[in-house]
Every structure is written in structure tokens, then in C-alpha cells.
C-alpha positions as CSV (number, residue, x, y, z in Angstrom):
1,M,14.3,47.2,14.9
2,S,11.1,47.0,13.3
3,T,11.8,43.5,11.9
4,A,13.2,42.2,15.1
5,P,9.7,40.6,16.3
6,Q,9.2,38.6,13.0
7,V,12.7,37.6,13.2
8,L,12.2,35.9,16.7
9,L,9.3,34.8,16.0
10,A,10.3,32.8,13.4
11,H,13.5,31.4,15.1
12,H,11.0,30.4,17.7
13,L,8.7,28.6,15.6
14,K,11.3,26.8,13.9
15,Q,12.6,25.6,17.4
16,L,9.1,24.2,18.1
17,K,9.0,22.6,14.4
18,L,5.3,24.7,14.0
19,P,6.6,25.1,9.8
20,T,2.9,25.1,9.2
21,V,2.6,28.6,11.6
22,L,5.6,30.1,10.3
23,R,4.6,29.6,6.5
24,E,0.7,30.5,7.2
25,Y,0.4,33.2,10.2
26,D,0.8,36.4,8.4
27,K,-1.5,35.3,5.9
28,V,-4.0,34.1,8.1
29,A,-3.8,37.2,10.4
30,R,-4.6,39.6,7.5
31,E,-7.6,37.0,6.6
32,C,-9.1,37.3,10.1
33,A,-8.3,41.2,10.4
34,R,-10.6,41.5,7.4
35,D,-13.2,38.9,8.4
36,G,-13.0,40.8,12.2
37,V,-12.0,37.2,13.9
38,D,-10.8,37.2,17.6
39,H,-7.7,36.3,18.7
40,P,-8.5,32.8,19.9
41,R,-10.2,31.7,16.5
42,Y,-7.3,33.1,14.9
43,L,-4.8,31.1,16.8
44,L,-7.6,28.1,16.5
45,R,-7.2,28.6,12.5
46,L,-3.3,28.2,12.8
47,I,-3.4,25.1,15.0
48,E,-5.7,23.6,13.0
49,L,-3.7,24.3,9.7
50,E,-0.4,23.0,11.7
51,L,-2.2,19.7,12.4
52,I,-3.4,19.0,9.4
53,D,-0.1,19.6,7.6
54,R,1.3,17.5,10.2
55,E,-0.8,14.5,9.7
56,R,0.1,15.0,5.7
57,R,3.5,14.8,6.4
58,T,3.0,11.9,9.0
59,V,1.3,9.8,6.4
60,E,3.7,10.8,3.9
61,R,6.4,9.5,6.1
62,R,4.8,6.1,6.6
63,I,4.3,5.7,2.8
64,R,7.8,6.4,2.2
65,A,8.8,3.5,5.1
66,A,6.7,0.9,3.3
67,R,8.6,1.3,0.4
68,F,5.1,0.1,-1.8
69,P,6.1,-0.1,-5.3
70,A,3.6,2.5,-6.6
71,V,1.3,4.1,-4.6
72,K,-2.8,2.4,-5.5
73,S,-5.9,3.4,-4.0
74,F,-9.3,1.4,-4.6
75,D,-10.3,4.7,-6.5
76,T,-8.5,3.1,-9.6
77,F,-9.8,-0.3,-9.1
78,D,-11.7,-1.9,-11.4
79,F,-13.9,-3.9,-9.7
80,A,-16.1,-5.0,-12.4
81,A,-13.6,-6.4,-14.3
82,I,-13.0,-9.3,-11.5
83,P,-16.8,-10.6,-10.7
84,S,-15.6,-13.0,-8.0
85,L,-13.8,-10.7,-5.5
86,N,-16.4,-9.3,-2.6
87,K,-16.5,-5.6,-3.3
88,P,-17.8,-5.1,0.1
89,L,-15.7,-7.1,2.0
90,V,-12.8,-5.4,0.2
91,L,-14.2,-1.7,1.5
92,E,-14.7,-3.2,5.0
93,L,-11.3,-3.9,4.9
94,A,-10.1,-0.6,3.9
95,R,-11.3,0.4,7.4
96,C,-8.2,-1.0,8.9
97,E,-10.2,-3.0,11.9
98,Y,-8.6,-6.0,10.8
99,I,-5.3,-5.0,11.6
100,L,-6.5,-3.9,15.2
101,R,-7.9,-7.3,15.7
102,R,-4.9,-8.9,14.1
103,E,-6.1,-10.5,11.6
104,N,-4.6,-11.6,8.0
105,V,-5.8,-11.1,4.2
106,I,-4.9,-13.6,1.7
107,A,-5.8,-12.8,-2.3
108,L,-5.5,-15.6,-4.3
109,G,-6.1,-15.4,-8.3
110,N,-4.2,-15.7,-11.6
111,S,-1.7,-13.2,-12.5
112,G,-2.6,-9.9,-13.7
113,T,-5.8,-9.6,-12.0
114,G,-5.2,-7.1,-9.6
115,K,-3.9,-9.1,-6.6
116,T,-0.8,-6.4,-6.0
117,H,-3.0,-3.2,-6.7
118,A,-5.9,-4.4,-3.7
119,A,-2.4,-5.3,-1.2
120,L,-0.9,-1.9,-2.2
121,A,-4.8,0.0,-1.9
122,L,-4.9,-1.8,1.5
123,G,-1.5,-0.8,3.1
124,L,-2.1,2.5,1.5
125,A,-5.5,2.8,3.8
126,A,-3.4,1.5,6.4
127,C,-0.9,4.4,6.2
128,Q,-3.6,6.9,6.5
129,K,-5.4,5.0,9.7
130,G,-1.8,5.3,11.5
131,F,-0.5,1.7,11.3
132,T,3.0,0.9,10.1
133,V,3.2,-0.7,7.1
134,A,6.0,-3.3,5.0
135,F,5.8,-4.1,1.5
136,T,7.8,-6.9,0.0
137,T,7.6,-9.6,-2.0
138,A,8.1,-13.3,-1.1
139,A,11.3,-13.8,-2.9
140,A,12.8,-10.4,-2.1
141,L,12.1,-11.2,1.6
142,V,13.5,-14.5,1.5
143,N,16.7,-13.1,-0.2
144,Q,16.6,-10.5,2.8
145,L,16.3,-12.8,5.6
146,M,19.1,-15.2,3.9
147,E,21.6,-12.3,3.8
148,A,20.8,-11.1,7.7
149,R,21.4,-15.0,8.6
150,D,24.3,-14.8,6.7
151,E,25.7,-11.5,8.4
152,R,24.3,-12.2,11.7
153,R,21.8,-9.7,11.8
154,L,18.9,-12.2,11.4
155,L,17.4,-11.4,14.7
156,K,17.7,-7.9,14.0
157,L,15.7,-8.0,11.2
158,Q,12.7,-10.5,12.2
159,R,12.6,-7.9,15.5
160,E,11.9,-5.2,12.8
161,L,9.6,-7.7,11.0
162,A,7.5,-8.6,13.5
163,A,7.3,-5.2,14.8
164,V,5.4,-3.4,11.8
165,K,1.9,-3.8,12.2
166,L,0.8,-4.6,8.8
167,L,3.3,-6.6,6.4
168,I,2.4,-7.1,3.2
169,V,4.2,-10.3,1.4
170,D,3.2,-10.2,-2.6
171,E,3.6,-12.8,-5.0
172,L,4.0,-16.2,-2.9
173,G,4.2,-18.9,-5.6
174,Y,5.9,-17.4,-8.6
175,V,9.2,-18.6,-7.6
176,P,9.9,-22.1,-5.9
177,L,11.8,-21.7,-2.5
178,T,15.1,-23.4,-0.8
179,A,14.4,-25.1,2.2
180,T,16.2,-22.8,3.9
181,G,14.2,-20.1,2.5
182,A,11.0,-21.5,3.4
183,E,11.9,-22.2,6.9
184,L,12.8,-18.4,7.4
185,L,9.7,-17.1,5.9
186,F,7.6,-19.5,7.9
187,E,9.5,-18.1,11.0
188,V,8.5,-14.4,9.8
189,F,5.2,-15.4,9.3
190,S,5.1,-17.7,13.1
191,Q,6.2,-14.6,14.8
192,R,3.4,-12.4,13.5
193,Y,0.8,-15.0,14.3
194,E,-1.7,-13.4,16.3
195,R,0.8,-10.4,16.9
196,G,0.4,-8.4,13.7
197,S,-1.3,-8.5,10.5
198,T,-0.2,-10.2,7.2
199,I,-1.6,-9.6,3.7
200,V,-0.2,-12.5,1.5
201,T,-1.1,-12.6,-2.1
202,S,-0.6,-15.4,-4.4
203,N,-1.1,-17.1,-8.4
204,L,-1.6,-20.3,-6.6
205,P,-4.5,-22.0,-4.8
206,F,-3.5,-23.5,-1.2
207,E,-3.5,-26.8,-2.1
208,D,-0.2,-26.1,-4.5
209,W,1.7,-23.6,-1.8
210,T,3.6,-27.0,-1.3
211,Q,5.0,-27.0,-4.7
212,V,6.9,-23.2,-3.8
213,L,7.7,-24.2,-0.1
214,G,8.9,-27.8,-0.5
215,S,7.4,-29.4,2.3
216,E,4.0,-30.4,3.3
217,R,4.4,-30.1,6.9
218,L,5.9,-26.8,6.5
219,T,3.1,-25.8,4.1
220,G,0.3,-27.2,6.9
221,A,2.0,-25.4,9.6
222,L,2.3,-22.2,7.9
223,L,-1.3,-21.9,6.5
224,D,-2.8,-22.9,10.0
225,R,-1.4,-19.9,11.3
226,L,-2.4,-17.2,8.2
227,T,-5.6,-18.6,8.1
228,H,-7.1,-19.5,11.7
229,H,-8.0,-15.2,11.6
230,V,-8.1,-14.5,7.9
231,S,-10.2,-12.8,5.1
232,I,-9.3,-14.3,1.6
233,L,-10.2,-12.3,-1.6
234,T,-11.1,-14.6,-4.3
235,M,-9.4,-12.4,-7.7
236,N,-9.8,-15.1,-10.5
237,G,-10.7,-13.4,-14.2
238,D,-8.8,-12.2,-17.2
239,S,-5.3,-10.6,-16.7
240,Y,-5.6,-6.7,-16.5
241,R,-2.3,-6.5,-18.3
242,L,-3.2,-8.5,-21.4
243,K,-6.8,-6.8,-22.0
244,Q,-4.4,-3.8,-21.9
245,S,-2.1,-5.1,-24.4
246,A,-4.8,-6.2,-26.3
247,G,-6.4,-3.2,-26.9
248,R,-3.0,-1.3,-27.6
249,R,-2.3,-4.0,-30.5
250,R,-6.1,-3.3,-31.6
251,S,-5.2,0.3,-31.3
252,A,-2.2,0.1,-33.8
253,A,-3.8,-2.0,-36.3
254,R,-6.5,0.5,-36.9
255,A,-4.3,3.2,-36.8
256,E,-2.3,1.4,-39.7
257,Q,-5.5,0.7,-42.0
258,Y,-6.7,5.0,-41.6
259,P,-4.9,8.3,-42.8
260,A,-3.5,9.9,-40.1
261,S,-6.0,12.9,-40.2
262,D,-8.6,10.4,-38.9
263,T,-8.8,9.8,-35.0
264,I,-9.2,6.2,-33.5
265,D,-11.1,6.3,-30.0
266,P,-9.3,3.6,-28.6
267,D,-12.5,2.5,-25.9
268,T,-15.4,2.3,-28.9
269,G,-13.0,1.9,-31.8
270,Q,-14.9,4.9,-33.8
271,I,-13.6,7.0,-36.3
272,T,-13.7,10.5,-36.6
273,T,-12.2,12.2,-39.7
274,T,-11.0,15.4,-39.2
């Protein structure tokens, strides 16, 4: 019978969906007894733990729902490698106030300069601030739209895309679109105009977007909507990936020149004999 209260308490806490309270109440009770903490403060500690854990789980759900190809933040972003990038603007965008204003962000620059990393980091910040996010590439989104049209569920998909607080469309410009694909993509952007925020990354300057969309009229209408309320990130510079690849090749070449007992620092190139 002595275990009955614990069994009932566990049952009730599960019913109330308070897993952190269930997991922590005994340990926190012992800590509060040791420190002479009264009952209200004991309950306060438990509820604070539950709220913190609940917010963490909610953020994790938003991140999973966003379908990021990788979770990246600005903590690992090398701003020094992209001198053209306006760092204060990026850090201001990370506060996510542009989403409240339903404004857009466009990142333009060479391939491999961190546009996707920046978009992912802004997406992560939005998830942490409580906004719903969806990530896709332009080519994948167009394929998804065309499949939905063929299966008679295009309106449903369009409503879902319009409802997301932040839509990230990566790699616009890498794959030319068909006329139908370009029109479907335009419709997505048009439906989000002044209703939700969109981030677009592209390796092409605006004047070359017609090569992808195939129509000057459509390109003009698209840019008119995207750039009405927009922050533009200029990200021209040397490719991160090319730098990393070149560094690996240099390290491999040095390794062939020295015995296995010698250690090569990949960053400085200095040789240490062991």
C-alpha cells in the first residue's frame, strides 16, 4: 500500500502530460528538503522545469517539421570569409522581427559561399522564436507542386505553403524551370506576398533570373512581389567547399613527403617530429 500514492501520482501526471514533473519531482523534493525550501518554491521549481522542457520539445518538433537538410546556426558561420556580407544585418535578421513584418530575405552569391548555411541558420532562429518554418529547394518545390497538381491536391498543398510563417526556397537558379513549373512557383510566392516571409537563395543576379523562369513578364512580376519588402544579402566570394577541398589536397600532398612519425598541422602546415 505504501507505493499506492506514487503509482497514482505517476498515472495522473501521465494523464496531465507532465513528463518532466514525473521524472524530476522526487529528486527536486529531496533537494528542497535538504535546502529548506518551502512547498510553493518546490512547486515553482517543478513547473519551471516542465515549461523549459516543454519549450525544448516544441522547438525540436518545429525543427523536424521544417525538414532542414542539416541543422546549422550562426555560431559556426565564417563571416570573415565573406567580406561582402553585411554581418550586422544578418544578426538583426536572426532576431526574426522581419517575420512579424512579413518581409522577405534574398541571399545572392557564388556557389559555395554559405547561402544555404545562412538560410538554415535563419530558419533555426525562427524555430527557436516560435515560428513555423518549411525548407525546400526550388527544384524540389516545383516537382512537389507538379505532382500535387497531377494528383488533384494542389490547392491543399498551396494552402499549407501559404500558412507557414517562414518558407525557405534554396538554390533558385541551379535548374531551369519549365513554363508550368515557373508559373506554379510564382503562384506560391504570390500567395505569400505580404502574408508570410520567404527566404530565397540564388547563385544568379536578378537580371539573370529570366534564364530560370523563362519569361521576362513572369520574372518581373515575381521580383516585384519578392523585393517589395526585402533584405538582400550579398554573398560573393571564394567557395567554402573549394577552400576545404584544396586544404585537404595540400595536407595529403604534405603527408606523402614526410614519414608517418611526423605530424602535419593542416592549418599552419608546420611539421612536428614525434
